[in-house]
TORKEMAR-268812 format. One line per 2 residues: number of its first residue (from 1); for each residue x, y, z of C-alpha. Coordinates in Angstrom, 1 decimal. Layout:
<rs>
NUM = X/Y/Z | ...
</rs>
This chain:
<rs>
1 = -166.6/32.6/61.3 | -166.2/35.7/63.5
3 = -163.3/36.4/65.9 | -165.4/35.3/69.0
5 = -165.8/31.8/67.5 | -162.0/31.7/67.0
7 = -161.3/32.4/70.7 | -164.0/30.1/72.1
9 = -163.3/26.6/73.3 | -164.8/23.6/71.5
11 = -168.2/22.4/72.6 | -166.8/19.0/73.3
13 = -165.1/18.4/76.7 | -161.5/19.6/76.5
15 = -158.7/17.1/76.5 | -156.1/19.2/78.4
17 = -158.0/20.9/81.1 | -159.9/18.3/83.2
19 = -160.6/20.8/85.9 | -162.9/22.7/83.6
21 = -165.2/19.6/83.0 | -165.3/18.4/86.6
23 = -168.9/17.5/87.4 | -170.6/18.6/90.6
25 = -170.7/16.0/93.3 | -174.0/14.1/93.4
27 = -173.9/14.1/97.2 | -175.1/17.5/98.6
29 = -173.4/18.9/101.7 | -174.9/18.0/105.1
31 = -176.6/21.4/105.5 | -177.9/21.6/102.0
33 = -181.5/20.6/102.9 | -181.7/22.3/106.3
35 = -184.1/25.2/106.3 | -182.5/28.5/107.4
37 = -184.4/31.6/108.4 | -184.1/34.3/105.8
39 = -183.3/37.8/106.9 | -184.9/40.8/105.2
41 = -182.5/42.6/102.8 | -182.4/45.8/104.8
43 = -181.3/43.9/107.9 | -178.5/42.1/106.0
45 = -177.3/45.4/104.5 | -176.9/47.0/107.9
47 = -175.1/44.1/109.4 | -171.4/44.9/110.2
49 = -168.7/42.6/108.9 | -167.1/40.2/111.3
51 = -163.5/39.1/111.4 | -163.0/35.6/112.6
53 = -159.6/34.8/113.9 | -159.6/31.4/112.1
55 = -160.3/33.2/108.8 | -157.9/36.0/109.4
57 = -154.9/33.9/110.6 | -155.4/30.3/109.5
59 = -151.8/29.3/109.5 | -150.8/30.3/113.0
61 = -152.1/30.4/116.6 | -155.1/32.5/117.5
63 = -154.2/36.2/117.7 | -155.2/36.7/121.3
65 = -152.5/34.3/122.4 | -149.7/36.2/120.6
67 = -147.9/39.4/121.4 | -147.8/42.1/118.7
69 = -144.2/41.5/117.7 | -145.0/37.8/116.9
71 = -147.9/39.0/114.8 | -145.6/41.5/113.0
73 = -143.2/38.7/112.1 | -146.0/36.5/110.8
75 = -147.2/39.4/108.6 | -143.7/39.9/107.3
77 = -143.5/36.1/106.6 | -146.7/36.3/104.5
79 = -145.2/39.3/102.6 | -142.0/37.4/101.8
81 = -144.1/34.5/100.5 | -146.1/36.9/98.3
83 = -149.4/36.1/100.2 | -150.6/39.7/100.4
85 = -154.2/38.8/100.7 | -153.7/37.0/104.0
87 = -151.4/39.8/105.2 | -154.1/42.5/104.5
89 = -156.8/40.4/106.1 | -154.7/40.4/109.3
91 = -154.2/44.2/109.0 | -158.0/44.7/108.8
93 = -158.3/42.5/111.9 | -155.7/44.4/113.8
95 = -157.3/47.7/112.8 | -160.6/46.6/114.2
97 = -158.9/45.5/117.5 | -157.0/48.8/117.7
99 = -153.6/47.1/117.5 | -150.9/49.4/116.0
101 = -148.5/48.1/113.3 | -144.8/49.1/113.2
103 = -142.8/50.6/110.4 | -140.8/47.5/109.6
105 = -144.0/45.5/108.9 | -145.3/48.2/106.5
107 = -141.9/48.3/104.8 | -142.0/44.6/104.2
109 = -145.5/44.8/102.7 | -144.6/47.6/100.4
111 = -141.4/45.8/99.2 | -143.6/42.7/98.4
113 = -146.0/44.9/96.4 | -143.0/46.3/94.5
115 = -141.7/42.9/93.8 | -145.0/41.4/92.7
117 = -146.2/44.7/91.0 | -149.4/44.4/93.0
119 = -150.7/48.0/92.6 | -154.2/47.2/94.1
121 = -152.7/45.8/97.3 | -150.2/48.7/97.4
123 = -153.1/51.2/97.4 | -154.7/49.4/100.3
125 = -151.5/49.5/102.3 | -151.3/53.2/101.6
127 = -154.7/53.6/103.2 | -153.6/51.7/106.2
129 = -150.6/54.0/106.6 | -152.9/56.9/106.8
131 = -155.1/55.2/109.3 | -152.1/54.4/111.5
133 = -150.8/58.0/111.3 | -147.7/57.2/109.3
135 = -148.4/59.3/106.3 | -145.5/61.7/107.2
137 = -142.9/59.0/107.8 | -140.2/59.7/105.2
139 = -138.9/56.2/105.1 | -142.3/54.7/104.3
141 = -143.1/57.6/101.9 | -139.9/56.7/100.0
143 = -141.1/53.0/99.9 | -144.4/54.2/98.5
145 = -142.6/56.1/95.8 | -140.7/53.0/94.8
147 = -143.9/50.8/95.0 | -145.9/53.1/92.7
149 = -143.1/53.5/90.2 | -142.5/49.7/90.2
151 = -146.2/49.0/89.6 | -146.3/51.3/86.6
153 = -148.1/54.3/88.2 | -145.7/57.2/87.7
155 = -148.4/59.9/88.5 | -149.0/58.4/92.0
157 = -145.2/58.1/92.5 | -144.7/61.7/91.7
159 = -147.6/62.8/93.9 | -146.0/61.0/96.9
161 = -142.5/62.2/95.9 | -143.7/65.8/96.1
163 = -144.3/65.4/99.8 | -140.6/64.5/100.4
165 = -137.5/66.7/100.6 | -136.0/67.2/97.0
167 = -132.5/67.8/98.5 | -132.3/64.3/100.0
169 = -130.8/61.5/97.8 | -133.1/58.7/99.3
171 = -136.4/59.7/97.6 | -134.5/60.1/94.3
173 = -133.1/56.6/94.8 | -136.5/55.2/95.4
175 = -137.9/56.9/92.3 | -135.0/55.7/90.2
177 = -135.2/52.1/91.5 | -139.0/52.0/90.8
179 = -138.5/53.3/87.3 | -135.9/50.6/86.6
181 = -138.1/47.9/87.9 | -141.5/49.1/86.5
183 = -140.5/50.9/83.3 | -140.3/49.4/79.8
185 = -137.1/47.7/78.7 | -136.2/50.4/76.2
187 = -137.5/53.3/78.4 | -135.5/56.4/79.2
189 = -137.3/57.2/82.5 | -134.3/56.2/84.8
191 = -131.9/58.4/82.8 | -134.4/61.3/82.9
193 = -134.8/60.9/86.7 | -131.0/60.9/87.1
195 = -130.6/64.0/85.0 | -133.3/65.8/86.9
197 = -131.6/64.8/90.2 | -128.3/66.2/89.0
199 = -130.0/69.3/87.9 | -131.4/69.8/91.4
201 = -127.9/69.6/92.8 | -128.3/66.4/94.7
203 = -125.2/64.3/95.0 | -125.5/60.7/93.9
205 = -124.4/57.9/96.1 | -123.3/54.3/95.5
207 = -126.9/53.0/95.4 | -127.9/55.7/92.8
209 = -125.2/54.5/90.3 | -126.0/50.9/90.9
211 = -129.7/51.5/89.9 | -128.6/53.5/86.9
213 = -126.2/50.9/85.6 | -128.9/48.2/86.0
215 = -131.2/50.3/83.7 | -128.4/50.5/81.1
217 = -127.8/46.7/81.3 | -131.5/46.0/80.7
219 = -131.7/48.2/77.6 | -128.8/47.7/76.6
221 = -127.3/51.2/76.2 | -123.6/50.9/75.8
223 = -122.9/54.6/75.1 | -124.8/55.8/78.2
225 = -123.1/53.1/80.2 | -119.6/54.2/79.3
227 = -120.6/57.8/80.3 | -121.8/56.5/83.6
229 = -118.5/54.6/84.0 | -116.6/57.8/83.3
231 = -118.7/59.6/85.9 | -117.9/56.9/88.5
233 = -114.2/57.3/87.9 | -114.5/61.1/88.2
235 = -116.4/60.9/91.5 | -114.0/58.2/92.9
237 = -116.6/55.4/93.0 | -115.1/53.1/90.4
239 = -112.5/51.4/92.5 | -114.1/52.0/95.9
241 = -117.1/49.7/95.7 | -117.2/46.0/94.6
243 = -121.0/46.4/94.1 | -120.5/49.1/91.5
245 = -117.7/47.1/89.8 | -120.0/44.1/89.6
247 = -122.8/46.3/88.1 | -120.3/47.6/85.5
249 = -119.3/44.1/84.6 | -122.9/43.0/84.3
251 = -123.7/46.1/82.1 | -120.8/45.5/79.8
253 = -121.6/41.8/79.4 | -125.3/42.5/78.6
255 = -124.2/45.1/76.0 | -122.0/42.4/74.4
257 = -118.7/44.1/75.3 | -116.9/41.1/76.8
259 = -113.4/42.6/76.6 | -114.6/45.7/78.5
261 = -116.1/43.6/81.2 | -112.9/41.6/81.7
263 = -110.9/44.8/81.9 | -113.0/45.8/84.9
265 = -112.7/42.3/86.3 | -108.9/42.3/86.1
267 = -108.7/45.5/88.1 | -110.5/44.0/91.1
269 = -108.3/42.4/93.7 | -110.9/41.2/96.2
271 = -113.5/39.1/94.4 | -116.6/37.9/96.2
273 = -119.1/35.3/95.1 | -121.5/37.9/93.6
275 = -118.8/39.1/91.3 | -117.9/35.6/90.2
277 = -121.5/34.9/89.6 | -121.9/38.0/87.4
279 = -118.9/37.0/85.3 | -120.1/33.4/84.8
281 = -123.6/34.5/83.9 | -122.2/37.1/81.5
283 = -120.2/34.5/79.6 | -123.3/32.3/79.4
285 = -125.4/35.3/78.2 | -123.0/35.9/75.3
287 = -122.7/32.2/74.3 | -119.1/31.8/75.5
289 = -119.9/28.5/77.3 | -116.3/27.2/77.6
291 = -115.2/30.5/79.2 | -118.1/30.2/81.7
293 = -116.8/26.7/82.7 | -113.2/28.0/82.9
295 = -114.1/30.8/85.3 | -116.2/28.4/87.4
297 = -113.1/26.2/87.8 | -111.0/29.3/88.6
299 = -113.5/30.4/91.2 | -113.3/26.9/92.8
301 = -109.5/27.2/92.8 | -109.8/30.4/94.8
303 = -111.7/28.5/97.5 | -115.1/29.9/96.7
305 = -117.9/27.4/96.4 | -120.8/28.1/94.0
307 = -124.1/29.0/95.5 | -127.6/28.2/94.1
309 = -127.6/31.3/91.8 | -124.3/30.2/90.1
311 = -125.5/26.6/89.8 | -128.7/27.8/88.2
313 = -126.6/29.9/85.7 | -124.1/27.1/84.8
315 = -126.6/24.2/84.4 | -127.9/25.5/81.0
317 = -124.4/26.0/79.8 | -123.6/22.3/80.6
319 = -126.8/21.2/78.9 | -126.0/23.1/75.7
321 = -122.5/21.6/75.6 | -123.9/18.2/76.3
323 = -121.3/17.7/79.1 | -123.3/15.0/81.0
325 = -120.4/13.9/83.2 | -119.8/17.5/84.4
327 = -123.5/17.9/85.0 | -123.5/14.8/87.2
329 = -120.6/16.4/89.2 | -122.6/19.5/89.7
331 = -125.6/17.4/90.7 | -123.5/15.5/93.3
333 = -122.2/18.9/94.6 | -125.7/20.1/95.0
335 = -126.8/17.0/96.9 | -123.7/17.2/99.2
337 = -123.6/20.9/100.0 | -127.2/22.2/99.8
339 = -129.1/21.0/102.9 | -132.4/22.5/101.6
341 = -132.1/20.9/98.2 | -135.6/19.5/98.5
343 = -137.0/23.0/98.5 | -134.8/24.4/95.7
345 = -137.2/24.0/92.9 | -135.3/26.2/90.5
347 = -132.1/24.2/90.9 | -134.1/21.0/90.4
349 = -135.7/22.4/87.2 | -132.2/23.3/86.0
351 = -131.0/19.8/86.6 | -134.0/18.4/84.7
353 = -133.3/20.7/81.8 | -129.6/19.9/81.8
355 = -130.2/16.1/81.7 | -132.8/16.4/79.0
357 = -130.4/18.5/76.8 | -127.8/15.8/77.4
359 = -130.3/13.2/76.0 | -130.5/11.5/79.4
361 = -134.3/11.5/80.0 | -133.9/8.7/82.6
363 = -131.9/11.0/85.0 | -134.1/14.0/84.2
365 = -137.3/12.0/85.1 | -135.5/10.7/88.2
367 = -134.8/14.3/89.4 | -138.4/15.3/88.6
369 = -140.2/12.5/90.3 | -137.8/12.7/93.3
371 = -138.9/16.3/94.0 | -141.4/16.8/96.7
373 = -142.3/20.4/95.7 | -143.0/20.3/92.0
375 = -144.4/23.5/90.5 | -145.1/25.0/87.0
377 = -141.4/25.7/86.4 | -140.3/22.0/87.0
379 = -143.3/20.7/84.9 | -142.4/23.1/82.1
381 = -138.7/21.9/82.2 | -139.9/18.3/81.8
383 = -142.3/19.2/79.1 | -139.5/21.0/77.2
385 = -137.2/18.0/77.7 | -139.7/15.6/76.2
387 = -140.1/17.9/73.2 | -136.3/18.3/72.6
389 = -135.9/14.5/72.7 | -138.7/14.0/70.1
391 = -141.3/12.6/72.6 | -144.0/15.1/71.6
393 = -147.0/13.1/72.8 | -145.6/12.8/76.3
395 = -144.8/16.5/76.2 | -148.4/17.3/75.4
397 = -149.8/14.9/78.0 | -147.7/16.7/80.6
399 = -150.3/19.6/80.4 | -152.9/17.2/81.7
401 = -150.6/15.5/84.3 | -149.6/18.7/85.9
403 = -153.2/19.7/86.4 | -154.0/16.3/87.9
405 = -151.4/17.3/90.6 | -153.3/20.6/91.1
407 = -150.7/22.8/89.3 | -152.1/25.4/86.9
409 = -150.1/25.9/83.7 | -148.6/29.3/83.4
411 = -147.8/31.4/80.3 | -144.4/29.6/79.8
413 = -146.1/26.2/80.0 | -148.6/27.1/77.4
415 = -145.9/28.7/75.2 | -143.9/25.4/75.5
417 = -146.9/23.3/74.6 | -148.1/25.2/71.5
419 = -145.1/24.4/69.3 | -145.6/20.7/70.2
421 = -149.1/20.9/68.8 | -147.5/22.4/65.6
423 = -145.1/19.4/65.4 | -148.0/16.9/65.9
425 = -150.4/18.9/63.8 | -152.8/18.6/66.7
427 = -155.3/21.3/65.8 | -158.0/20.5/68.4
429 = -155.5/20.5/71.3 | -154.0/23.7/69.9
431 = -157.4/25.4/70.0 | -157.9/24.3/73.6
433 = -154.5/25.8/74.5 | -155.6/29.0/72.7
435 = -158.8/29.1/74.6 | -157.0/28.6/77.9
437 = -154.6/31.4/77.0 | -157.5/33.8/76.4
439 = -159.3/32.7/79.5 | -156.3/33.3/81.7
441 = -155.3/36.7/80.1 | -152.1/35.4/78.5
443 = -153.2/37.4/75.4 | -152.5/39.9/74.0
445 = -148.9/38.8/74.0 | -146.7/39.1/70.9
447 = -144.7/35.9/71.6 | -147.8/33.8/72.4
449 = -149.7/35.2/69.4 | -146.8/34.4/67.0
451 = -146.5/30.9/68.4 | -150.2/30.3/67.9
453 = -150.0/31.7/64.4 | -147.2/29.2/63.6
455 = -149.2/26.4/65.1 | -152.3/27.2/63.1
457 = -150.3/27.5/59.8 | -148.6/24.1/60.5
459 = -152.0/22.6/61.0 | -153.2/24.0/57.7
461 = -155.5/26.6/59.1 | -154.3/29.8/57.4
463 = -157.5/31.7/58.2 | -157.0/31.5/62.0
465 = -153.3/32.6/61.6 | -154.3/35.7/59.7
467 = -157.0/36.5/62.2 | -154.6/36.4/65.0
469 = -152.3/38.7/63.2 | -155.1/41.2/62.5
471 = -156.1/41.2/66.1 | -152.6/42.1/67.4
473 = -152.4/45.7/68.5 | -148.6/45.9/68.3
475 = -147.1/44.0/65.4 | -143.3/43.5/65.7
477 = -140.9/41.9/63.3 | -141.5/38.4/64.8
479 = -145.3/38.7/64.0 | -144.6/39.8/60.4
481 = -142.2/37.0/59.9 | -144.7/34.5/61.4
483 = -147.3/35.7/58.9 | -144.8/35.3/56.0
485 = -144.0/31.8/57.2 | -147.8/31.0/57.4
487 = -148.3/31.8/53.8 | -145.2/29.9/52.7
489 = -146.1/26.8/54.6 | -149.6/26.8/53.0
491 = -148.2/27.1/49.4 | -148.9/30.8/48.9
493 = -145.6/32.3/48.0 | -147.0/35.4/46.2
495 = -149.1/36.3/49.2 | -146.0/36.0/51.3
497 = -144.2/38.4/49.1 | -147.2/40.8/49.4
499 = -147.0/40.6/53.2 | -143.3/41.4/53.0
501 = -144.0/44.5/50.9 | -146.7/45.5/53.5
503 = -144.1/45.0/56.2 | -141.7/47.5/54.5
505 = -144.5/50.0/54.0 | -145.3/49.8/57.7
507 = -141.8/50.9/58.4 | -140.8/47.6/60.0
509 = -137.2/46.7/59.4 | -137.0/42.9/58.6
511 = -134.4/40.9/60.5 | -132.1/38.3/59.1
513 = -134.6/35.5/59.5 | -137.3/37.4/57.6
515 = -134.9/38.3/54.8 | -133.7/34.8/54.5
517 = -137.3/33.5/54.1 | -138.1/36.1/51.4
519 = -134.8/35.4/49.5 | -135.6/31.7/49.5
521 = -139.1/32.4/48.2 | -137.9/34.7/45.5
523 = -135.5/32.0/44.3 | -138.3/29.4/44.3
525 = -140.7/31.4/42.1 | -137.9/33.2/40.1
527 = -138.8/36.7/41.3 | -135.4/38.2/40.5
529 = -136.6/41.9/40.8 | -137.9/41.4/44.3
531 = -134.9/39.3/45.3 | -132.7/42.2/44.3
533 = -134.8/44.5/46.6 | -134.4/42.1/49.5
535 = -130.6/42.0/48.8 | -130.6/45.8/48.9
537 = -132.4/45.7/52.2 | -129.7/43.4/53.4
539 = -126.9/45.7/52.4 | -128.8/48.7/53.8
541 = -129.1/47.1/57.2 | -125.5/46.1/57.1
543 = -126.3/42.4/57.5 | -124.0/41.2/54.7
545 = -121.8/39.5/57.3 | -124.6/37.1/58.4
547 = -123.7/33.6/56.9 | -127.4/32.5/56.5
549 = -128.3/35.7/54.7 | -125.4/35.6/52.2
551 = -126.0/31.9/51.5 | -129.7/32.7/50.7
553 = -128.6/35.6/48.4 | -126.2/33.3/46.5
555 = -128.9/30.6/46.1 | -131.5/33.2/45.1
557 = -129.4/34.5/42.2 | -128.5/30.9/41.2
559 = -132.2/29.8/41.1 | -133.0/33.0/39.1
561 = -130.4/32.0/36.4 | -128.0/34.8/37.4
563 = -125.0/32.8/38.3 | -122.5/35.6/37.6
565 = -124.0/37.8/40.3 | -124.1/34.8/42.6
567 = -120.4/34.3/42.1 | -119.7/38.0/42.6
569 = -121.6/38.0/45.9 | -119.6/34.9/47.0
571 = -116.2/36.4/46.0 | -117.0/39.6/48.0
573 = -117.7/37.6/51.1 | -114.8/38.1/53.5
575 = -115.4/35.0/55.7 | -116.4/32.0/53.6
577 = -118.0/29.3/55.8 | -119.7/26.1/55.0
579 = -123.1/27.8/54.3 | -121.7/30.2/51.6
581 = -119.5/27.5/50.0 | -122.4/25.1/49.8
583 = -124.7/27.8/48.4 | -122.3/28.6/45.5
585 = -122.0/24.9/44.6 | -125.8/24.7/44.6
587 = -126.0/27.8/42.4 | -123.8/26.2/39.8
589 = -125.9/23.1/40.0 | -129.2/25.0/39.4
591 = -127.7/26.3/36.1 | -126.3/22.9/35.0
593 = -122.7/24.2/35.3 | -121.4/21.0/36.8
595 = -117.8/21.3/35.8 | -117.5/24.7/37.5
597 = -119.1/23.3/40.7 | -116.8/20.3/40.8
599 = -113.7/22.4/40.1 | -114.7/24.8/42.9
601 = -115.3/21.9/45.3 | -111.9/20.4/44.5
603 = -110.1/23.8/45.0 | -111.8/24.1/48.4
605 = -110.4/20.8/49.4 | -106.9/21.7/48.2
607 = -107.0/24.9/50.2 | -107.7/22.9/53.4
609 = -111.4/23.5/53.7 | -113.2/20.8/55.7
611 = -116.6/20.0/54.1 | -119.6/19.1/56.2
613 = -122.6/16.9/55.6 | -124.6/19.6/53.7
615 = -121.8/20.2/51.3 | -121.4/16.5/50.5
617 = -125.1/16.4/49.9 | -124.8/19.2/47.4
619 = -121.8/17.8/45.5 | -123.4/14.3/45.3
621 = -126.5/15.8/43.7 | -124.1/17.6/41.2
623 = -122.5/14.3/40.3 | -125.9/12.6/40.0
625 = -127.1/15.2/37.5 | -123.8/15.0/35.6
627 = -124.1/11.1/35.6 | -120.5/10.8/36.8
629 = -120.7/7.5/38.6 | -117.1/6.8/39.5
631 = -116.5/10.3/40.8 | -119.7/10.1/42.9
633 = -118.6/6.8/44.4 | -115.2/8.3/45.2
635 = -116.9/11.3/47.0 | -119.2/8.9/48.9
637 = -116.2/6.9/50.2 | -114.3/10.1/51.0
639 = -117.2/11.3/53.1 | -117.4/8.1/55.1
641 = -113.7/7.2/55.4 | -111.7/10.4/55.4
643 = -114.2/12.8/57.1 | -116.0/10.2/59.3
645 = -119.5/11.4/58.3 | -122.4/9.0/58.3
647 = -124.2/8.7/55.0 | -127.8/9.7/55.1
649 = -130.8/8.0/53.4 | -130.7/10.7/50.7
651 = -127.0/10.0/50.0 | -127.8/6.3/49.4
653 = -130.8/7.2/47.2 | -128.5/9.4/45.1
655 = -125.9/6.6/44.5 | -128.6/4.0/43.9
657 = -130.4/6.2/41.3 | -127.1/6.9/39.6
659 = -126.0/3.3/39.4 | -129.4/2.1/38.2
661 = -129.4/4.8/35.5 | -126.1/3.6/34.0
663 = -127.0/-0.1/34.2 | -124.8/-1.2/37.1
665 = -127.6/-3.1/38.8 | -125.5/-5.4/41.1
667 = -123.8/-2.5/42.7 | -127.1/-0.7/43.1
669 = -128.5/-3.7/44.9 | -125.5/-3.7/47.2
671 = -126.2/-0.1/48.2 | -129.9/-0.8/48.5
673 = -129.1/-3.5/51.1 | -126.8/-1.0/53.0
675 = -129.7/1.5/52.9 | -132.1/-1.0/54.4
677 = -129.6/-1.7/57.1 | -129.4/2.0/57.9
679 = -133.2/2.3/58.1 | -133.4/-0.7/60.4
681 = -130.8/0.8/62.8
</rs>
């Protein structure tokens, strides 16, 4: 099967996209059978286009009844709504009528093109500027520079920039802002523009530094950010502007330097709502959820109420902490304070996501169906909520339901639905989602491609997963890891190791997840030599502090019968957590050294270590292999009574097998009854 067959939809009608199989209406339109005189082709070609007012301005009064200023406001309204096609149609109509357009209207249109990255519309607006004789307006030329740079057309931006004065800071700011908005995340274009600006002897202002700090926050580039901070202090901007201080805090948070951000925050005396929002969002970005809630309460004690941006930032934090009662308080605050709550789709989507993460699907559905303006974002939030609560079939059906409401799934919706197909092993629906992604130009996209690879491998179709990988132009670490997982899930461990070697030969540095997968595979097949290579890669990349990686290294050596090296790796670990402790116990168990494993477990308990469920699973398996019945029963009771952990089905099976093996049938039947009660619950 060739690649075209892979990307084509099935010949059968698709399940997910009913709009694609809608049949034509059997009733023709009223004028369908009316004979119309046909014009010769030459006559039709010479016919001038007509601009009907109803077509040009369908959402407002006829143009002849409005003064130009009212028309300008309506064009600006279309620009704010992102409806550039309607706005340009009105511009064409006004041009044919000879009605001039002011500078403010063109500025709003260019700003909308920059925001939407609509280069084609931006070029048309540039033509209109020339027609209206505004090609020498420096303000609009600066807007053009920003628009072209934001839309990823640096040559056009530089061409327009050359028409402006190089000694003025405003064209440089426009070029800098455009490069920040339109450049790649790891690009150096903003810093290059700033360096060129300083080389020309142009003094930077507050806006210049704010754009520069935003570029460092998006990278992140901590070293360059600290240099910019020093330059701000040198030029006297650091303490004079709350905007720049807010940008500094945002930059330090996104670089992971929380203590530096808080030093800047402590130096600020007058704190506005934007500053508080940056701090709360920064804590949430770094996973410091309780700190985010603490500063939210502190902000409230200062008499500042959260706005919609802060509410949108704090709702995911509440959901991840499963603080449902606090989430209900935020919900009540939103209903009480925000008059336009019905139109705040992003807040409603955040509430849906929060309730679903708190396992309250009833409240999440109530918010969703109580919304009058549902869009793809709210549908995706509900779809993700169904999936996170294990209701995969309803999550998948949401793709159909949203289209029945006339809402087209976007790339995030499809990216949410593809892993659900992997969970259900729904290959046909996964192929339909793949075809929809190709049709709507969601591919090539590395995240979407890796998600599709995982789905195909979960459905047992390794061939499609490999084809997707081969078709990717830029293969990052996620793509390589997805291919390794595809071979592992389909029982091809040696092929997975071959892919890992190819990854290293392609100069791709594996991350912690990829190394953990490879270490686990080496342990399963006993490939000690390759396991040592993976361990060396781990040390070379300075990832020895990652708990999951160290645990897999210890288990790998244990499975490869090198328990001494496993113990050495464990002893060298500075911070011993539950993962590393469980792994060394399992390593002893793989080598039938049960006494050493039990002695190590008891010493951990004496040193005050609190075992979790995984460690109890490991030690119960040790006692089962050692056929130590009384000790296993003591550990089982300790897990339930002292540490308040619920016994799993595997724990009951372990005790039942052990009791049956030593002939204590009555006790085994008792545990069998308890196990059946657990399954019924």
